[in-house]
PDB file as gemmi writes it, atoms N, CA and C in Angstrom:
CRYST1    1.000    1.000    1.000  90.00  90.00  90.00 P 1                      
ATOM      1  N   MET A   1      26.625 200.503  99.657  1.00  0.00           N  
ATOM      2  CA  MET A   1      28.054 201.257  99.521  1.00  0.00           C  
ATOM      3  C   MET A   1      28.856 202.070 100.617  1.00  0.00           C  
ATOM      4  N   PHE A   2      27.860 202.958 101.255  1.00  0.00           N  
ATOM      5  CA  PHE A   2      28.471 203.649 102.203  1.00  0.00           C  
ATOM      6  C   PHE A   2      28.709 203.025 103.969  1.00  0.00           C  
ATOM      7  N   ARG A   3      27.645 201.983 103.935  1.00  0.00           N  
ATOM      8  CA  ARG A   3      28.352 200.911 104.724  1.00  0.00           C  
ATOM      9  C   ARG A   3      29.675 199.963 104.928  1.00  0.00           C  
ATOM     10  N   ASP A   4      29.827 199.795 103.197  1.00  0.00           N  
ATOM     11  CA  ASP A   4      31.373 199.377 102.688  1.00  0.00           C  
ATOM     12  C   ASP A   4      32.412 200.148 103.468  1.00  0.00           C  
ATOM     13  N   PHE A   5      32.569 201.992 102.788  1.00  0.00           N  
ATOM     14  CA  PHE A   5      33.031 202.089 103.258  1.00  0.00           C  
ATOM     15  C   PHE A   5      33.338 202.412 104.882  1.00  0.00           C  
ATOM     16  N   LEU A   6      32.358 202.915 105.407  1.00  0.00           N  
ATOM     17  CA  LEU A   6      32.144 202.639 107.051  1.00  0.00           C  
ATOM     18  C   LEU A   6      32.915 201.458 107.731  1.00  0.00           C  
ATOM     19  N   TYR A   7      32.485 200.198 107.766  1.00  0.00           N  
ATOM     20  CA  TYR A   7      33.203 199.020 107.679  1.00  0.00           C  
ATOM     21  C   TYR A   7      34.788 199.457 107.504  1.00  0.00           C  
ATOM     22  N   SER A   8      35.303 199.501 106.055  1.00  0.00           N  
ATOM     23  CA  SER A   8      36.731 199.517 106.002  1.00  0.00           C  
ATOM     24  C   SER A   8      37.185 200.731 106.940  1.00  0.00           C  
ATOM     25  N   PHE A   9      36.407 201.844 106.750  1.00  0.00           N  
ATOM     26  CA  PHE A   9      37.366 202.585 107.873  1.00  0.00           C  
ATOM     27  C   PHE A   9      37.596 202.220 109.184  1.00  0.00           C  
ATOM     28  N   ARG A  10      36.469 201.900 110.005  1.00  0.00           N  
ATOM     29  CA  ARG A  10      36.916 200.859 111.287  1.00  0.00           C  
ATOM     30  C   ARG A  10      37.906 199.843 111.289  1.00  0.00           C  
ATOM     31  N   LEU A  11      37.770 199.075 109.864  1.00  0.00           N  
ATOM     32  CA  LEU A  11      38.479 198.177 110.160  1.00  0.00           C  
ATOM     33  C   LEU A  11      39.953 198.384 110.022  1.00  0.00           C  
ATOM     34  N   ILE A  12      40.876 199.827 109.012  1.00  0.00           N  
ATOM     35  CA  ILE A  12      41.878 200.269 109.085  1.00  0.00           C  
ATOM     36  C   ILE A  12      41.945 200.974 110.450  1.00  0.00           C  
ATOM     37  N   ARG A  13      41.098 201.779 111.077  1.00  0.00           N  
ATOM     38  CA  ARG A  13      41.537 202.256 112.503  1.00  0.00           C  
ATOM     39  C   ARG A  13      42.117 201.193 113.594  1.00  0.00           C  
ATOM     40  N   LYS A  14      41.188 200.077 113.153  1.00  0.00           N  
ATOM     41  CA  LYS A  14      41.839 198.611 114.432  1.00  0.00           C  
ATOM     42  C   LYS A  14      42.834 198.397 114.176  1.00  0.00           C  
ATOM     43  N   ALA A  15      43.628 198.689 112.882  1.00  0.00           N  
ATOM     44  CA  ALA A  15      44.526 197.790 112.038  1.00  0.00           C  
ATOM     45  C   ALA A  15      45.649 197.669 113.345  1.00  0.00           C  
ATOM     46  N   PRO A  16      46.116 199.027 113.729  1.00  0.00           N  
ATOM     47  CA  PRO A  16      47.407 198.740 114.963  1.00  0.00           C  
ATOM     48  C   PRO A  16      47.152 198.235 116.072  1.00  0.00           C  
ATOM     49  N   LEU A  17      45.766 197.952 116.555  1.00  0.00           N  
ATOM     50  CA  LEU A  17      45.214 197.277 117.446  1.00  0.00           C  
ATOM     51  C   LEU A  17      45.644 195.541 117.087  1.00  0.00           C  
ATOM     52  N   PHE A  18      45.021 195.264 115.961  1.00  0.00           N  
ATOM     53  CA  PHE A  18      45.068 194.149 115.333  1.00  0.00           C  
ATOM     54  C   PHE A  18      46.552 193.263 115.280  1.00  0.00           C  
ATOM     55  N   SER A  19      47.867 194.558 114.819  1.00  0.00           N  
ATOM     56  CA  SER A  19      48.897 194.100 114.997  1.00  0.00           C  
ATOM     57  C   SER A  19      49.586 194.166 116.045  1.00  0.00           C  
ATOM     58  N   LEU A  20      49.021 195.137 117.352  1.00  0.00           N  
ATOM     59  CA  LEU A  20      49.610 194.417 118.728  1.00  0.00           C  
ATOM     60  C   LEU A  20      49.211 193.074 118.932  1.00  0.00           C  
ATOM     61  N   TYR A  21      47.820 192.493 118.471  1.00  0.00           N  
ATOM     62  CA  TYR A  21      47.459 191.352 119.237  1.00  0.00           C  
ATOM     63  C   TYR A  21      48.606 190.031 118.487  1.00  0.00           C  
ATOM     64  N   VAL A  22      48.800 190.168 117.667  1.00  0.00           N  
ATOM     65  CA  VAL A  22      50.163 189.588 116.854  1.00  0.00           C  
ATOM     66  C   VAL A  22      51.115 189.826 117.061  1.00  0.00           C  
ATOM     67  N   ILE A  23      51.500 191.300 117.423  1.00  0.00           N  
ATOM     68  CA  ILE A  23      53.130 191.150 117.394  1.00  0.00           C  
ATOM     69  C   ILE A  23      53.295 190.879 119.209  1.00  0.00           C  
ATOM     70  N   ALA A  24      52.923 191.442 119.920  1.00  0.00           N  
ATOM     71  CA  ALA A  24      52.849 191.078 121.406  1.00  0.00           C  
ATOM     72  C   ALA A  24      53.211 189.896 121.684  1.00  0.00           C  
ATOM     73  N   PRO A  25      52.744 188.584 121.234  1.00  0.00           N  
ATOM     74  CA  PRO A  25      53.008 187.455 121.436  1.00  0.00           C  
ATOM     75  C   PRO A  25      54.072 186.747 120.697  1.00  0.00           C  
ATOM     76  N   LEU A  26      54.428 187.446 119.648  1.00  0.00           N  
ATOM     77  CA  LEU A  26      55.401 187.021 118.984  1.00  0.00           C  
ATOM     78  C   LEU A  26      56.903 187.239 119.186  1.00  0.00           C  
ATOM     79  N   ALA A  27      56.736 188.484 119.951  1.00  0.00           N  
ATOM     80  CA  ALA A  27      57.486 189.435 120.677  1.00  0.00           C  
ATOM     81  C   ALA A  27      58.035 189.100 121.742  1.00  0.00           C  
ATOM     82  N   LEU A  28      56.751 188.116 122.508  1.00  0.00           N  
ATOM     83  CA  LEU A  28      57.067 187.377 123.656  1.00  0.00           C  
ATOM     84  C   LEU A  28      57.746 186.233 123.162  1.00  0.00           C  
ATOM     85  N   GLY A  29      57.800 185.418 122.330  1.00  0.00           N  
ATOM     86  CA  GLY A  29      58.237 184.171 122.128  1.00  0.00           C  
ATOM     87  C   GLY A  29      57.106 183.180 121.518  1.00  0.00           C  
ATOM     88  N   ALA A  30      55.692 183.356 121.220  1.00  0.00           N  
ATOM     89  CA  ALA A  30      55.335 182.501 121.005  1.00  0.00           C  
ATOM     90  C   ALA A  30      55.378 182.156 119.168  1.00  0.00           C  
ATOM     91  N   GLN A  31      54.883 181.193 119.132  1.00  0.00           N  
ATOM     92  CA  GLN A  31      55.227 180.630 117.631  1.00  0.00           C  
ATOM     93  C   GLN A  31      54.089 180.862 117.190  1.00  0.00           C  
ATOM     94  N   ASN A  32      54.270 180.827 115.652  1.00  0.00           N  
ATOM     95  CA  ASN A  32      53.379 181.395 114.750  1.00  0.00           C  
ATOM     96  C   ASN A  32      52.206 180.581 114.311  1.00  0.00           C  
ATOM     97  N   GLY A  33      52.095 179.258 115.011  1.00  0.00           N  
ATOM     98  CA  GLY A  33      50.800 178.056 115.197  1.00  0.00           C  
ATOM     99  C   GLY A  33      50.093 178.529 116.203  1.00  0.00           C  
ATOM    100  N   ASP A  34      50.895 179.035 117.328  1.00  0.00           N  
ATOM    101  CA  ASP A  34      49.799 179.580 118.610  1.00  0.00           C  
ATOM    102  C   ASP A  34      49.290 180.709 118.641  1.00  0.00           C  
ATOM    103  N   VAL A  35      49.640 182.122 117.877  1.00  0.00           N  
ATOM    104  CA  VAL A  35      49.105 183.446 117.345  1.00  0.00           C  
ATOM    105  C   VAL A  35      48.180 182.859 116.199  1.00  0.00           C  
ATOM    106  N   LEU A  36      48.170 181.987 115.528  1.00  0.00           N  
ATOM    107  CA  LEU A  36      47.322 181.735 114.213  1.00  0.00           C  
ATOM    108  C   LEU A  36      46.103 180.999 114.564  1.00  0.00           C  
ATOM    109  N   ARG A  37      46.304 180.068 116.169  1.00  0.00           N  
ATOM    110  CA  ARG A  37      45.425 179.495 116.704  1.00  0.00           C  
ATOM    111  C   ARG A  37      44.731 180.622 117.453  1.00  0.00           C  
ATOM    112  N   LEU A  38      45.446 181.306 118.287  1.00  0.00           N  
ATOM    113  CA  LEU A  38      44.721 182.196 119.259  1.00  0.00           C  
ATOM    114  C   LEU A  38      43.771 183.814 118.500  1.00  0.00           C  
ATOM    115  N   LEU A  39      44.105 183.834 116.985  1.00  0.00           N  
ATOM    116  CA  LEU A  39      43.246 184.667 116.426  1.00  0.00           C  
ATOM    117  C   LEU A  39      42.191 184.129 115.448  1.00  0.00           C  
ATOM    118  N   SER A  40      42.600 182.690 115.081  1.00  0.00           N  
ATOM    119  CA  SER A  40      41.635 182.155 114.242  1.00  0.00           C  
ATOM    120  C   SER A  40      40.230 181.460 115.191  1.00  0.00           C  
ATOM    121  N   SER A  41      40.170 181.507 116.321  1.00  0.00           N  
ATOM    122  CA  SER A  41      39.329 180.729 116.847  1.00  0.00           C  
ATOM    123  C   SER A  41      37.967 181.673 117.099  1.00  0.00           C  
ATOM    124  N   ARG A  42      37.957 182.772 117.281  1.00  0.00           N  
ATOM    125  CA  ARG A  42      36.997 183.894 117.794  1.00  0.00           C  
ATOM    126  C   ARG A  42      36.440 183.866 116.673  1.00  0.00           C  
ATOM    127  N   PRO A  43      36.648 183.712 115.466  1.00  0.00           N  
ATOM    128  CA  PRO A  43      36.247 184.103 114.378  1.00  0.00           C  
ATOM    129  C   PRO A  43      35.281 182.858 113.600  1.00  0.00           C  
ATOM    130  N   LEU A  44      35.844 182.028 113.869  1.00  0.00           N  
ATOM    131  CA  LEU A  44      35.477 180.657 113.706  1.00  0.00           C  
ATOM    132  C   LEU A  44      34.178 180.106 114.387  1.00  0.00           C  
ATOM    133  N   ARG A  45      34.612 180.549 115.911  1.00  0.00           N  
ATOM    134  CA  ARG A  45      33.010 180.353 117.215  1.00  0.00           C  
ATOM    135  C   ARG A  45      31.990 180.600 116.828  1.00  0.00           C  
ATOM    136  N   PHE A  46      32.230 182.238 116.017  1.00  0.00           N  
ATOM    137  CA  PHE A  46      31.017 182.936 115.339  1.00  0.00           C  
ATOM    138  C   PHE A  46      30.421 182.455 114.467  1.00  0.00           C  
ATOM    139  N   ALA A  47      31.217 181.836 113.605  1.00  0.00           N  
ATOM    140  CA  ALA A  47      30.519 181.514 112.007  1.00  0.00           C  
ATOM    141  C   ALA A  47      30.087 180.086 112.488  1.00  0.00           C  
ATOM    142  N   SER A  48      30.467 179.240 113.418  1.00  0.00           N  
ATOM    143  CA  SER A  48      29.758 177.730 113.612  1.00  0.00           C  
ATOM    144  C   SER A  48      28.524 178.522 114.667  1.00  0.00           C  
ATOM    145  N   LEU A  49      28.737 179.300 115.376  1.00  0.00           N  
ATOM    146  CA  LEU A  49      27.176 179.962 115.603  1.00  0.00           C  
ATOM    147  C   LEU A  49      26.349 180.028 114.792  1.00  0.00           C  
ATOM    148  N   GLY A  50      26.805 180.717 113.812  1.00  0.00           N  
ATOM    149  CA  GLY A  50      25.751 181.146 113.135  1.00  0.00           C  
ATOM    150  C   GLY A  50      25.316 180.032 112.347  1.00  0.00           C  
ATOM    151  N   VAL A  51      26.168 179.384 111.666  1.00  0.00           N  
ATOM    152  CA  VAL A  51      25.855 177.914 110.903  1.00  0.00           C  
ATOM    153  C   VAL A  51      24.573 177.064 111.663  1.00  0.00           C  
ATOM    154  N   ILE A  52      25.273 177.270 112.964  1.00  0.00           N  
ATOM    155  CA  ILE A  52      24.020 176.359 113.842  1.00  0.00           C  
ATOM    156  C   ILE A  52      22.761 176.963 114.197  1.00  0.00           C  
ATOM    157  N   LEU A  53      22.623 178.466 114.276  1.00  0.00           N  
ATOM    158  CA  LEU A  53      21.430 179.402 114.399  1.00  0.00           C  
ATOM    159  C   LEU A  53      20.624 179.114 113.153  1.00  0.00           C  
ATOM    160  N   GLY A  54      21.431 178.954 112.121  1.00  0.00           N  
ATOM    161  CA  GLY A  54      20.968 179.132 110.313  1.00  0.00           C  
ATOM    162  C   GLY A  54      19.972 177.691 110.109  1.00  0.00           C  
ATOM    163  N   ALA A  55      20.967 176.781 110.521  1.00  0.00           N  
ATOM    164  CA  ALA A  55      20.841 175.365 110.472  1.00  0.00           C  
ATOM    165  C   ALA A  55      19.032 175.386 111.048  1.00  0.00           C  
ATOM    166  N   THR A  56      19.362 175.803 112.302  1.00  0.00           N  
ATOM    167  CA  THR A  56      17.946 175.717 113.036  1.00  0.00           C  
ATOM    168  C   THR A  56      16.490 175.941 112.674  1.00  0.00           C  
ATOM    169  N   GLY A  57      17.492 177.542 112.026  1.00  0.00           N  
ATOM    170  CA  GLY A  57      15.953 178.459 111.759  1.00  0.00           C  
ATOM    171  C   GLY A  57      15.282 177.745 111.076  1.00  0.00           C  
ATOM    172  N   PHE A  58      16.308 177.345 109.587  1.00  0.00           N  
ATOM    173  CA  PHE A  58      15.630 176.787 108.704  1.00  0.00           C  
ATOM    174  C   PHE A  58      14.670 175.687 108.755  1.00  0.00           C  
ATOM    175  N   TYR A  59      15.746 174.630 109.418  1.00  0.00           N  
ATOM    176  CA  TYR A  59      14.605 173.448 109.636  1.00  0.00           C  
ATOM    177  C   TYR A  59      13.190 173.737 110.279  1.00  0.00           C  
ATOM    178  N   ALA A  60      13.336 174.758 111.385  1.00  0.00           N  
ATOM    179  CA  ALA A  60      11.866 175.526 111.776  1.00  0.00           C  
ATOM    180  C   ALA A  60      11.233 176.057 111.384  1.00  0.00           C  
ATOM    181  N   ALA A  61      11.193 176.198 109.632  1.00  0.00           N  
ATOM    182  CA  ALA A  61      10.942 177.082 109.283  1.00  0.00           C  
ATOM    183  C   ALA A  61      10.773 176.531 107.758  1.00  0.00           C  
ATOM    184  N   ALA A  62      11.115 175.518 107.509  1.00  0.00           N  
ATOM    185  CA  ALA A  62      11.147 174.423 106.632  1.00  0.00           C  
ATOM    186  C   ALA A  62       9.935 174.258 105.719  1.00  0.00           C  
ATOM    187  N   PRO A  63       9.102 173.555 106.037  1.00  0.00           N  
ATOM    188  CA  PRO A  63       7.526 173.855 105.876  1.00  0.00           C  
ATOM    189  C   PRO A  63       7.186 175.071 104.753  1.00  0.00           C  
ATOM    190  N   ALA A  64       7.214 176.049 105.215  1.00  0.00           N  
ATOM    191  CA  ALA A  64       7.204 177.142 104.651  1.00  0.00           C  
ATOM    192  C   ALA A  64       8.070 177.597 102.923  1.00  0.00           C  
ATOM    193  N   PHE A  65       8.643 176.837 102.712  1.00  0.00           N  
ATOM    194  CA  PHE A  65      10.063 176.266 101.870  1.00  0.00           C  
ATOM    195  C   PHE A  65       9.297 175.606 100.885  1.00  0.00           C  
ATOM    196  N   ARG A  66       8.842 174.859 101.777  1.00  0.00           N  
ATOM    197  CA  ARG A  66       8.422 173.441 100.409  1.00  0.00           C  
ATOM    198  C   ARG A  66       8.043 173.814  98.889  1.00  0.00           C  
ATOM    199  N   SER A  67       7.596 174.868  98.899  1.00  0.00           N  
ATOM    200  CA  SER A  67       6.779 175.284  97.315  1.00  0.00           C  
ATOM    201  C   SER A  67       7.996 175.734  96.392  1.00  0.00           C  
ATOM    202  N   VAL A  68       9.285 176.220  97.070  1.00  0.00           N  
ATOM    203  CA  VAL A  68      10.394 177.165  96.305  1.00  0.00           C  
ATOM    204  C   VAL A  68      10.984 176.103  96.301  1.00  0.00           C  
ATOM    205  N   LEU A  69      11.312 175.170  96.803  1.00  0.00           N  
ATOM    206  CA  LEU A  69      12.330 174.184  96.726  1.00  0.00           C  
ATOM    207  C   LEU A  69      12.013 172.803  95.576  1.00  0.00           C  
ATOM    208  N   TYR A  70      12.925 172.956  94.605  1.00  0.00           N  
ATOM    209  CA  TYR A  70      12.649 171.985  93.640  1.00  0.00           C  
ATOM    210  C   TYR A  70      13.188 170.546  93.616  1.00  0.00           C  
ATOM    211  N   GLU A  71      12.410 169.625  93.802  1.00  0.00           N  
ATOM    212  CA  GLU A  71      12.875 168.374  93.750  1.00  0.00           C  
ATOM    213  C   GLU A  71      13.881 167.915  94.951  1.00  0.00           C  
ATOM    214  N   VAL A  72      13.653 168.938  96.050  1.00  0.00           N  
ATOM    215  CA  VAL A  72      14.870 169.061  97.314  1.00  0.00           C  
ATOM    216  C   VAL A  72      14.030 168.828  98.757  1.00  0.00           C  
ATOM    217  N   PRO A  73      13.771 168.047  99.017  1.00  0.00           N  
ATOM    218  CA  PRO A  73      13.300 167.563 100.145  1.00  0.00           C  
ATOM    219  C   PRO A  73      13.611 169.167 101.333  1.00  0.00           C  
ATOM    220  N   PRO A  74      12.274 169.998 101.821  1.00  0.00           N  
ATOM    221  CA  PRO A  74      12.829 170.639 102.915  1.00  0.00           C  
ATOM    222  C   PRO A  74      13.654 170.978 104.097  1.00  0.00           C  
ATOM    223  N   ALA A  75      14.103 169.561 104.818  1.00  0.00           N  
ATOM    224  CA  ALA A  75      15.322 168.996 105.603  1.00  0.00           C  
ATOM    225  C   ALA A  75      16.072 167.998 104.833  1.00  0.00           C  
ATOM    226  N   ASP A  76      16.594 168.378 103.804  1.00  0.00           N  
ATOM    227  CA  ASP A  76      17.512 167.568 103.194  1.00  0.00           C  
ATOM    228  C   ASP A  76      18.918 167.331 104.189  1.00  0.00           C  
ATOM    229  N   PRO A  77      19.336 166.824 104.906  1.00  0.00           N  
ATOM    230  CA  PRO A  77      20.574 166.858 105.629  1.00  0.00           C  
ATOM    231  C   PRO A  77      21.854 167.222 104.566  1.00  0.00           C  
ATOM    232  N   ILE A  78      21.665 166.229 103.201  1.00  0.00           N  
ATOM    233  CA  ILE A  78      23.298 166.431 102.346  1.00  0.00           C  
ATOM    234  C   ILE A  78      23.134 167.721 102.203  1.00  0.00           C  
ATOM    235  N   THR A  79      22.514 168.631 101.822  1.00  0.00           N  
ATOM    236  CA  THR A  79      21.941 169.651 101.170  1.00  0.00           C  
ATOM    237  C   THR A  79      22.322 171.141 102.336  1.00  0.00           C  
ATOM    238  N   MET A  80      21.874 170.969 103.628  1.00  0.00           N  
ATOM    239  CA  MET A  80      22.488 171.427 104.393  1.00  0.00           C  
ATOM    240  C   MET A  80      23.585 171.686 104.831  1.00  0.00           C  
ATOM    241  N   GLY A  81      24.071 169.799 105.464  1.00  0.00           N  
ATOM    242  CA  GLY A  81      25.898 169.972 105.781  1.00  0.00           C  
ATOM    243  C   GLY A  81      26.348 170.395 104.742  1.00  0.00           C  
ATOM    244  N   GLY A  82      25.908 170.057 103.508  1.00  0.00           N  
ATOM    245  CA  GLY A  82      27.086 170.681 102.019  1.00  0.00           C  
ATOM    246  C   GLY A  82      26.830 172.329 102.307  1.00  0.00           C  
ATOM    247  N   ALA A  83      25.827 172.921 102.515  1.00  0.00           N  
ATOM    248  CA  ALA A  83      26.158 174.654 102.520  1.00  0.00           C  
ATOM    249  C   ALA A  83      26.333 175.125 104.516  1.00  0.00           C  
ATOM    250  N   ALA A  84      26.303 174.208 105.397  1.00  0.00           N  
ATOM    251  CA  ALA A  84      26.982 174.884 106.376  1.00  0.00           C  
ATOM    252  C   ALA A  84      28.459 174.435 106.434  1.00  0.00           C  
ATOM    253  N   ALA A  85      28.795 173.210 105.485  1.00  0.00           N  
ATOM    254  CA  ALA A  85      30.469 172.948 105.164  1.00  0.00           C  
ATOM    255  C   ALA A  85      31.026 174.310 104.310  1.00  0.00           C  
ATOM    256  N   LEU A  86      29.896 174.671 103.572  1.00  0.00           N  
ATOM    257  CA  LEU A  86      30.795 175.701 102.897  1.00  0.00           C  
ATOM    258  C   LEU A  86      30.807 177.214 103.029  1.00  0.00           C  
ATOM    259  N   VAL A  87      29.892 177.241 104.282  1.00  0.00           N  
ATOM    260  CA  VAL A  87      29.923 178.601 104.520  1.00  0.00           C  
ATOM    261  C   VAL A  87      31.444 178.836 105.667  1.00  0.00           C  
ATOM    262  N   LEU A  88      31.687 177.202 106.577  1.00  0.00           N  
ATOM    263  CA  LEU A  88      32.658 177.304 107.364  1.00  0.00           C  
ATOM    264  C   LEU A  88      33.944 177.383 107.041  1.00  0.00           C  
ATOM    265  N   ALA A  89      33.995 176.799 105.669  1.00  0.00           N  
ATOM    266  CA  ALA A  89      35.021 177.035 104.574  1.00  0.00           C  
ATOM    267  C   ALA A  89      35.286 178.669 104.107  1.00  0.00           C  
ATOM    268  N   ILE A  90      34.193 179.084 103.872  1.00  0.00           N  
ATOM    269  CA  ILE A  90      34.984 180.537 103.588  1.00  0.00           C  
ATOM    270  C   ILE A  90      35.055 181.200 104.459  1.00  0.00           C  
ATOM    271  N   ALA A  91      34.372 181.369 105.393  1.00  0.00           N  
ATOM    272  CA  ALA A  91      35.181 181.720 106.943  1.00  0.00           C  
ATOM    273  C   ALA A  91      36.320 181.339 107.580  1.00  0.00           C  
ATOM    274  N   MET A  92      36.965 180.525 106.889  1.00  0.00           N  
ATOM    275  CA  MET A  92      38.137 179.524 107.439  1.00  0.00           C  
ATOM    276  C   MET A  92      39.149 180.241 106.731  1.00  0.00           C  
ATOM    277  N   ALA A  93      38.803 180.254 105.465  1.00  0.00           N  
ATOM    278  CA  ALA A  93      40.136 180.993 104.607  1.00  0.00           C  
ATOM    279  C   ALA A  93      39.893 182.384 104.904  1.00  0.00           C  
ATOM    280  N   ALA A  94      38.821 183.229 104.822  1.00  0.00           N  
ATOM    281  CA  ALA A  94      38.859 184.639 105.514  1.00  0.00           C  
ATOM    282  C   ALA A  94      39.880 184.855 106.447  1.00  0.00           C  
ATOM    283  N   THR A  95      39.498 184.074 107.536  1.00  0.00           N  
ATOM    284  CA  THR A  95      40.236 184.086 108.520  1.00  0.00           C  
ATOM    285  C   THR A  95      41.826 183.913 108.741  1.00  0.00           C  
ATOM    286  N   LEU A  96      42.237 183.003 107.964  1.00  0.00           N  
ATOM    287  CA  LEU A  96      43.431 183.045 107.767  1.00  0.00           C  
ATOM    288  C   LEU A  96      44.298 183.690 106.521  1.00  0.00           C  
ATOM    289  N   VAL A  97      43.533 184.076 105.765  1.00  0.00           N  
ATOM    290  CA  VAL A  97      44.252 184.916 105.069  1.00  0.00           C  
ATOM    291  C   VAL A  97      44.360 186.168 106.032  1.00  0.00           C  
ATOM    292  N   ALA A  98      43.670 186.536 106.783  1.00  0.00           N  
ATOM    293  CA  ALA A  98      44.316 187.996 107.119  1.00  0.00           C  
ATOM    294  C   ALA A  98      45.311 187.762 108.581  1.00  0.00           C  
ATOM    295  N   VAL A  99      44.958 186.621 109.282  1.00  0.00           N  
ATOM    296  CA  VAL A  99      46.167 186.694 110.304  1.00  0.00           C  
ATOM    297  C   VAL A  99      47.515 185.772 109.172  1.00  0.00           C  
ATOM    298  N   TRP A 100      47.659 185.379 108.469  1.00  0.00           N  
ATOM    299  CA  TRP A 100      48.918 185.047 107.777  1.00  0.00           C  
ATOM    300  C   TRP A 100      49.304 186.733 107.120  1.00  0.00           C  
ATOM    301  N   GLY A 101      48.398 187.233 106.817  1.00  0.00           N  
ATOM    302  CA  GLY A 101      48.985 188.442 106.152  1.00  0.00           C  
ATOM    303  C   GLY A 101      49.352 189.359 107.456  1.00  0.00           C  
ATOM    304  N   ALA A 102      49.333 189.338 108.951  1.00  0.00           N  
ATOM    305  CA  ALA A 102      49.564 189.929 110.147  1.00  0.00           C  
ATOM    306  C   ALA A 102      50.752 189.009 110.627  1.00  0.00           C  
ATOM    307  N   LEU A 103      51.029 187.515 110.277  1.00  0.00           N  
ATOM    308  CA  LEU A 103      51.977 187.301 111.113  1.00  0.00           C  
ATOM    309  C   LEU A 103      53.049 187.361 109.820  1.00  0.00           C  
ATOM    310  N   ARG A 104      52.904 187.719 108.766  1.00  0.00           N  
ATOM    311  CA  ARG A 104      54.365 188.241 107.801  1.00  0.00           C  
ATOM    312  C   ARG A 104      54.847 189.499 108.219  1.00  0.00           C  
ATOM    313  N   VAL A 105      54.558 190.508 109.424  1.00  0.00           N  
ATOM    314  CA  VAL A 105      54.960 191.549 110.079  1.00  0.00           C  
ATOM    315  C   VAL A 105      56.204 191.253 110.781  1.00  0.00           C  
ATOM    316  N   ASP A 106      56.984 191.963 110.144  1.00  0.00           N  
ATOM    317  CA  ASP A 106      58.529 191.755 111.571  1.00  0.00           C  
ATOM    318  C   ASP A 106      57.832 192.680 112.943  1.00  0.00           C  
ATOM    319  N   PRO A 107      57.819 191.567 113.749  1.00  0.00           N  
ATOM    320  CA  PRO A 107      57.884 192.523 115.120  1.00  0.00           C  
ATOM    321  C   PRO A 107      58.625 193.436 115.697  1.00  0.00           C  
ATOM    322  N   ALA A 108      59.548 193.897 115.299  1.00  0.00           N  
ATOM    323  CA  ALA A 108      60.672 194.639 115.497  1.00  0.00           C  
ATOM    324  C   ALA A 108      60.334 195.647 115.008  1.00  0.00           C  
ATOM    325  N   VAL A 109      60.085 196.229 113.871  1.00  0.00           N  
ATOM    326  CA  VAL A 109      59.654 197.165 112.669  1.00  0.00           C  
ATOM    327  C   VAL A 109      57.702 197.916 113.384  1.00  0.00           C  
ATOM    328  N   VAL A 110      56.908 196.845 113.932  1.00  0.00           N  
ATOM    329  CA  VAL A 110      55.744 197.317 114.443  1.00  0.00           C  
ATOM    330  C   VAL A 110      56.085 197.899 115.578  1.00  0.00           C  
ATOM    331  N   LEU A 111      56.725 197.188 116.572  1.00  0.00           N  
ATOM    332  CA  LEU A 111      56.984 197.756 117.596  1.00  0.00           C  
ATOM    333  C   LEU A 111      57.553 199.307 117.677  1.00  0.00           C  
ATOM    334  N   ARG A 112      58.777 198.986 117.024  1.00  0.00           N  
ATOM    335  CA  ARG A 112      59.340 200.303 117.184  1.00  0.00           C  
ATOM    336  C   ARG A 112      58.685 201.404 116.087  1.00  0.00           C  
ATOM    337  N   ASP A 113      57.584 201.401 115.298  1.00  0.00           N  
ATOM    338  CA  ASP A 113      56.272 202.173 114.842  1.00  0.00           C  
ATOM    339  C   ASP A 113      55.219 202.711 115.709  1.00  0.00           C  
ATOM    340  N   GLU A 114      55.090 201.720 116.561  1.00  0.00           N  
ATOM    341  CA  GLU A 114      54.348 201.855 117.799  1.00  0.00           C  
ATOM    342  C   GLU A 114      54.540 203.085 118.801  1.00  0.00           C  
TER     343      GLU A 114                                                      
END                                                                             
């Protein structure tokens, strides 16, 4: 509970900085798609790295999970692919929601407030 509060507090403190990451390119003439690509590439790279490391770790530890899995082989590529796709889809949705929210802000208003 306290970690959630602390994370939210840190995020609120970084909100003006995030808006400047969005507003500065828009004020300089960048298109929405360019800013979307700029801001969504880093979180999606981290999510991809997490999926790769998680899948590698699971395949390394797969024999230990044999007794817990029910009628699914430990190294089932369809199950692992589905789980990886689900994690990446959720990371992409969360990133896009945050960036689209920031793109709806008028650059002139934010620059005037800063």
